[in-house]
C-alpha positions as CSV (number, residue, x, y, z in Angstrom):
1,M,30.1,72.5,101.0
2,T,26.5,72.9,100.2
3,T,27.2,75.2,97.2
4,T,29.7,72.8,95.8
5,T,27.3,69.9,96.0
6,T,24.6,71.8,94.3
7,T,26.8,72.9,91.4
8,A,28.1,69.3,90.9
9,A,24.5,68.0,90.9
10,T,23.2,70.4,88.4
11,A,26.1,70.2,86.0
12,P,25.1,66.9,84.5
13,V,21.6,68.2,84.0
14,L,22.8,71.2,81.9
15,A,25.1,69.2,79.6
16,P,22.5,67.1,77.7
17,V,20.4,70.3,77.0
18,A,23.3,72.1,75.3
19,A,24.6,69.0,73.3
20,P,21.8,68.9,70.6
21,A,22.4,72.6,69.8
22,A,26.1,71.9,69.4
23,R,25.6,68.9,67.2
24,R,23.0,70.7,65.0
25,R,24.2,70.6,61.3
26,R,23.9,73.4,58.8
27,R,21.8,72.8,55.7
28,S,24.0,72.3,52.7
29,L,23.5,74.7,49.8
30,A,25.6,72.6,47.3
31,P,23.9,70.7,44.5
32,G,24.9,67.4,46.1
33,R,26.7,64.3,44.9
34,R,26.8,63.7,41.2
35,L,24.4,61.1,39.9
36,P,26.0,58.2,37.9
37,A,25.5,58.6,34.1
38,S,23.3,61.7,34.8
39,R,23.7,63.1,31.3
40,L,22.1,60.0,29.8
41,I,18.9,60.4,31.8
42,G,17.5,63.1,29.5
43,P,18.1,61.3,26.2
44,V,16.9,58.0,27.6
45,L,13.7,59.7,28.8
46,L,13.1,61.3,25.4
47,L,13.7,58.0,23.7
48,A,11.2,56.3,26.1
49,L,8.6,59.0,25.3
50,W,9.2,58.6,21.6
51,A,8.7,54.8,21.8
52,A,5.6,55.1,23.9
53,A,4.0,57.7,21.6
54,S,4.9,55.5,18.6
55,A,3.4,52.4,20.2
56,A,0.2,54.2,21.1
57,G,-0.2,55.5,17.5
58,R,0.2,59.1,18.5
59,L,2.9,59.8,15.8
60,D,2.5,59.6,12.1
61,P,4.9,56.8,10.9
62,G,5.5,58.7,7.7
63,A,6.7,61.8,9.4
64,I,8.3,60.4,12.6
65,P,9.0,56.6,12.4
66,A,9.2,54.5,15.5
67,P,12.5,54.0,17.2
68,W,12.6,50.3,16.2
69,T,12.1,51.3,12.6
70,V,15.0,53.8,12.7
71,L,17.2,51.1,14.3
72,R,16.3,48.6,11.5
73,T,17.2,51.2,8.9
74,A,20.5,52.0,10.7
75,A,21.4,48.3,10.8
76,H,20.6,48.0,7.1
77,L,22.7,51.0,6.1
78,W,25.5,49.8,8.3
79,T,25.4,46.3,6.8
80,D,25.6,47.4,3.2
81,G,28.5,49.8,4.0
82,T,26.7,53.1,3.3
83,L,26.6,54.4,6.8
84,T,30.2,53.3,7.6
85,T,31.5,55.2,4.6
86,D,29.5,58.3,5.3
87,I,30.5,58.3,9.0
88,L,34.2,58.0,8.2
89,T,34.0,60.9,5.6
90,S,32.2,63.1,8.1
91,L,34.8,62.3,10.8
92,Q,37.6,63.2,8.5
93,R,36.1,66.6,7.6
94,A,35.2,67.5,11.1
95,G,38.6,66.4,12.5
96,A,40.5,68.4,9.9
97,G,38.5,71.5,10.5
98,F,38.5,71.1,14.2
99,A,42.3,70.7,14.3
100,I,42.9,73.8,12.3
101,G,40.4,75.9,14.2
102,L,41.7,74.7,17.6
103,T,45.3,75.7,16.7
104,A,44.3,79.0,15.2
105,G,42.0,79.9,18.2
106,V,44.7,79.1,20.8
107,V,47.5,80.9,19.0
108,L,45.5,84.0,18.3
109,A,44.2,84.1,21.9
110,L,47.7,83.9,23.3
111,V,49.1,86.6,21.1
112,S,46.2,88.9,21.6
113,G,45.9,88.2,25.4
114,L,49.6,88.6,26.2
115,S,50.4,91.6,24.1
116,R,48.7,95.0,23.6
117,V,50.0,95.1,20.1
118,G,48.7,91.7,19.3
119,E,45.3,92.6,20.8
120,A,45.2,95.7,18.6
121,L,45.9,93.7,15.5
122,I,43.8,90.6,16.2
123,D,40.9,91.2,18.5
124,G,39.0,93.7,16.4
125,S,39.3,91.4,13.3
126,V,38.0,88.4,15.3
127,Q,35.1,90.4,16.7
128,L,34.2,91.4,13.2
129,N,34.4,87.8,12.0
130,R,32.2,86.8,14.9
131,A,29.5,89.3,13.9
132,I,29.3,87.9,10.4
133,P,27.2,84.7,10.1
134,T,29.8,82.0,9.3
135,L,27.5,80.0,7.1
136,G,26.9,83.2,5.1
137,L,30.6,83.0,4.0
138,I,29.9,79.8,2.1
139,P,29.2,81.4,-1.3
140,L,32.4,83.5,-1.0
141,F,34.5,80.6,0.0
142,I,33.2,78.5,-2.9
143,L,34.4,81.3,-5.2
144,W,37.8,81.4,-3.5
145,L,38.4,77.7,-2.8
146,G,36.1,75.9,-5.2
147,I,33.4,73.4,-4.3
148,G,35.7,70.6,-3.1
149,E,36.7,69.6,0.4
150,T,38.9,72.6,1.0
151,F,36.1,75.1,1.6
152,K,34.2,72.7,3.9
153,V,37.2,72.3,6.1
154,A,37.8,76.1,6.1
155,I,34.3,76.9,7.2
156,I,34.4,74.3,10.0
157,A,37.8,75.8,11.1
158,I,36.2,79.2,11.3
159,V,33.2,77.9,13.3
160,V,35.6,76.2,15.7
161,Y,38.2,78.9,16.3
162,I,35.8,81.7,17.2
163,P,34.5,80.3,20.5
164,I,37.9,78.9,21.4
165,Y,39.5,82.3,20.8
166,L,36.8,84.3,22.6
167,N,36.7,82.2,25.8
168,T,40.5,81.7,26.0
169,H,41.1,85.5,25.4
170,A,38.4,86.3,28.1
171,A,40.1,84.0,30.5
172,L,43.5,85.5,29.9
173,S,42.1,89.0,30.3
174,G,40.5,88.0,33.6
175,I,43.7,86.8,35.3
176,D,44.1,88.8,38.5
177,H,46.9,91.4,38.0
178,R,48.2,90.6,41.5
179,F,49.4,87.2,40.1
180,V,51.4,89.2,37.5
181,E,52.9,91.3,40.2
182,L,53.8,88.3,42.2
183,A,55.5,86.7,39.2
184,E,57.5,89.9,38.7
185,V,58.5,89.9,42.4
186,Q,59.5,86.2,42.2
187,G,61.6,87.0,39.1
188,L,59.8,84.5,36.8
189,S,61.0,84.4,33.2
190,R,58.5,84.9,30.4
191,L,58.3,81.2,29.9
192,G,57.8,80.5,33.6
193,F,55.1,83.2,33.8
194,V,53.2,81.6,30.9
195,R,53.6,78.1,32.4
196,Q,52.7,78.9,36.0
197,I,50.3,81.8,35.7
198,V,48.9,82.1,32.2
199,I,48.1,78.5,31.4
200,P,46.4,77.6,34.8
201,G,44.4,80.9,34.6
202,A,43.3,80.4,31.0
203,L,42.4,76.7,31.2
204,P,38.9,77.0,32.5
205,G,37.9,79.4,29.7
206,F,39.8,77.3,27.2
207,F,37.7,74.2,28.0
208,V,34.5,76.2,27.7
209,G,35.5,77.3,24.2
210,L,36.7,73.8,23.4
211,R,33.3,72.4,24.2
212,L,31.6,75.0,22.1
213,G,34.0,74.4,19.3
214,V,33.5,70.6,19.3
215,T,29.7,71.1,19.1
216,G,30.1,73.8,16.4
217,S,32.1,71.5,14.2
218,W,29.2,69.1,14.0
219,L,26.6,71.9,13.5
220,G,28.6,73.3,10.6
221,L,29.2,69.9,9.1
222,V,25.5,69.0,8.8
223,V,25.0,72.1,6.5
224,L,28.2,71.8,4.5
225,E,27.7,68.2,3.6
226,Q,24.5,69.1,1.8
227,I,26.5,71.4,-0.7
228,N,28.0,69.6,-3.6
229,A,28.9,66.5,-1.6
230,T,29.0,62.9,-2.7
231,S,29.4,61.3,0.7
232,G,28.9,62.1,4.4
233,L,26.0,62.1,6.8
234,G,24.7,65.4,5.5
235,Y,24.7,64.0,2.0
236,L,22.9,60.9,3.2
237,M,20.2,63.0,4.8
238,F,19.9,65.3,1.7
239,Q,19.4,62.3,-0.6
240,A,16.8,60.8,1.9
241,Q,14.9,64.1,1.8
242,N,14.6,63.8,-2.0
243,Y,13.1,60.4,-1.7
244,G,10.9,61.1,1.4
245,Q,12.9,58.7,3.6
246,S,12.3,60.2,7.1
247,D,13.8,57.1,8.8
248,V,17.1,57.7,7.1
249,I,17.0,61.4,8.0
250,L,16.5,60.4,11.7
251,V,19.4,58.0,11.5
252,G,21.7,60.8,10.4
253,L,20.4,63.1,13.1
254,L,20.8,60.4,15.8
255,V,24.4,59.8,14.6
256,Y,25.2,63.5,14.8
257,G,23.6,63.7,18.2
258,V,25.6,60.7,19.5
259,F,28.9,62.1,18.1
260,G,28.1,65.5,19.7
261,L,27.3,63.9,23.1
262,V,30.3,61.6,23.1
263,S,32.8,64.4,22.1
264,D,31.4,66.8,24.6
265,S,31.6,64.1,27.4
266,A,35.2,63.4,26.4
267,V,36.1,67.1,26.8
268,R,34.3,67.2,30.2
269,I,36.3,64.2,31.4
270,V,39.6,65.7,30.3
271,E,38.5,69.0,31.9
272,R,37.7,67.4,35.3
273,R,41.1,65.6,35.3
274,V,43.2,68.6,34.2
275,L,41.3,71.0,36.6
276,S,41.0,68.6,39.5
277,W,42.7,71.2,41.7
278,R,39.7,73.5,41.5
279,R,36.9,73.3,44.1
280,T,33.7,74.2,42.2
281,L,30.0,73.2,42.3
282,S,30.5,70.7,39.5
283,N,32.9,68.6,41.5
């Protein structure tokens, strides 16, 4: 009886001592919850520093005009229709080249990634094309296609298809062979294999290539529109350079930057929705 009483008396004393250790939480190693509009923090901070330096007289207005000067110039160009026309022209060129490059990159990656014969015929040529600076092909394409719109669209398509092909092909090659064996055991058809195994496995790499391709289309456009062009943002900047209008040049650069940021953000949104089944650090 004495032993039973002692045990019952001491049991409530031991429980509170062990409880804090059981409730102790492990430190999380994940990046944490995503901040709202986090990708705008960097650009807004740069804009604030630019405005502060301009207001303090630290920047030469002739070389780097103040943000409010650039905004007034952009408003003037938009009002007289110059900026609107150049933006629409640039969007048409970038859109046409991007569509061609996207189609070519995906088709070539599928043929090369799903067939040894296709890989032998395609992959080496694409790797050779990747090693050649794309902008170095401009003189040759001018001789082949003339100095009109065709060569500009063709160069943009090349800039776009290379990263899409490389990343999609790498994703296809990285699919675990055990999934292929599982598809064979399940008796999947070729179409079912592509739909259930190939496409989900290649989508992460495809979206990486897509983001690089979208950015590449704008990078190529800014150079191409300074070669025998009569409209477009690059042409606008080239003309401004001849007249020493640094504010107009900055307007063109800001428009390119906004287009690049918006298009990349759009691809990211689609990627998160399509790949919502994945558990990664980003989500």
